[in-house]
C-alpha positions, -999 to +999 in steps of 0.1 A: -061-011-535-075+019-518-096+021-486-134+021-488-153+049-471-178+031-450-198+062-440-203+073-477-214+037-487-238+034-458-253+068-465-258+061-502-272+027-495-297+037-469-309+065-492-319+039-517-347+028-494-360+064-491-360+068-530-377+033-533-404+045-510-408+077-530-409+059-563-436+034-550-458+058-532-457+089-555-490+091-573-475+115-600-456+092-623-431+119-632-424+124-595-419+086-593-396+089-623-374+116-606-373+094-574-360+065-596-335+089-612-321+098-578-318+061-569-300+055-602-275+081-593-270+065-558-263+031-575-236+049-596-222+065-566-221+031-548-203+014-576-178+043-578-172+041-540-165+004-543-142+009-573-113+017-550-112-021-543-121-031-579-114-007-608-136-028-631-166-014-613-159+020-628-169+005-660-202-007-646-207+027-629-203+045-663-227+020-679-252+025-652-249+063-655-260+060-691-286+033-688-302+038-653-296+075-648-301+087-684-319+063-708-345+048-685-355+081-669-358+096-704-379+067-717-402+070-686-405+107-689-416+104-725-440+076-717-457+098-690-463+127-713-500+136-710-506+109-684-487+121-654-513+108-628-510+072-618-540+050-623-557+044-590-538+015-572-553-014-555-544+000-520-551+035-509-523+059-501-527+058-462-527+020-460-500+016-486-477+038-467-483+019-435-478-014-453-445-002-470-432+011-437-439-023-420-425-042-450-393-021-449-388-026-413-394-063-414-373-070-445-344-048-433-344-064-398-348-100-412-321-097-437-297-079-414-301-107-388-295-135-412-269-119-435-244-145-422-261-170-446-249-151-474-216-134-464-185-143-444-190-121-413-154-125-403-142-103-432-134-066-430-163-057-454-188-077-434-205-047-417-209-030-451-221-062-467-247-067-440-262-032-444-260-033-482-276-068-484-305-057-460-310-026-482-309-047-514-335-072-502-357-043-491-354-025-523-360-058-542-392-065-520-405-029-526-401-034-564-422-066-561-447-048-539-450-021-566-455-046-593-484-065-575-503-035-560-502-011-588-527-011-617-507+015-638-485-003-663-459+025-662-457+021-624-452-016-629-422-008-651-408+014-623-412-015-599-392-037-623-365-011-622-364-011-585-363-048-584-333-047-608-315-021-586-320-043-555-304-073-574-275-051-585-269-038-550-268-073-537-244-083-564-218-057-556-222-062-520-216-099-521-187-098-545-172-063-546-136-073-553-142-097-582-137-083-617-165-105-631-190-087-609-189-057-631-194-078-662-223-095-646-239-061-636-235-047-671-249-078-687-280-078-666-290-042-672-327-042-683-327-009-703-338-027-735-366-045-717-378-011-702-378+004-736-398-025-752-423-025-723-429+013-725-432+010-763-459-016-760-476+003-732-476+034-755-494+014-783-519+001-756-526+037-745-531+049-780-556+022-788-575+021-754-567+055-738-555+038-706-526+022-689-547+004-664-536-032-664-570-043-651-585-032-685-560-052-705-587-079-706-601-060-734-572-071-756-581-101-777-572-116-810 
């Protein structure tokens, strides 16, 4: 087995928080899509970096490149054609930025402090695992925040994608050397779910001329 590059992994991991922030707070849906695309590439880079200890992760990295970095952004890009501006969210931009910063700081600090509950802090990979786990929980939380504070259905899908990336980062951080980790990661890709959700959203937009989830009460049988 080769040696990991801690500096590279730390950098890629921490940039996931920045891309999550951009994806959540960008009011232009295509800008949010581009932020998600960058994050998808970061995930691929992390998987490739860890593959020196587990070659099976290269298969997951290749799959993630196709699903996360190509298919999902293409689906999102097509879904935002003609409706690039996000429906007004529940929380204004200024307050949302403040809340996200506080949320990121709290989640990162809290998870980093209690990482020993999830990992063996005596191992050589403990420091990397602590940081990545803190980032993973933070990205996961931002995904949930996006889902619950955004009225735009497409933005909700982006929140789901962030949530998935947080789960996948935690998975590779907790078990980077186990071959089954790659299989679990590939099996839990949500690209089909994203496609179906965007397909349904497209149908709703054609009928009601909106992707505002608060107006979905107009749907009835």
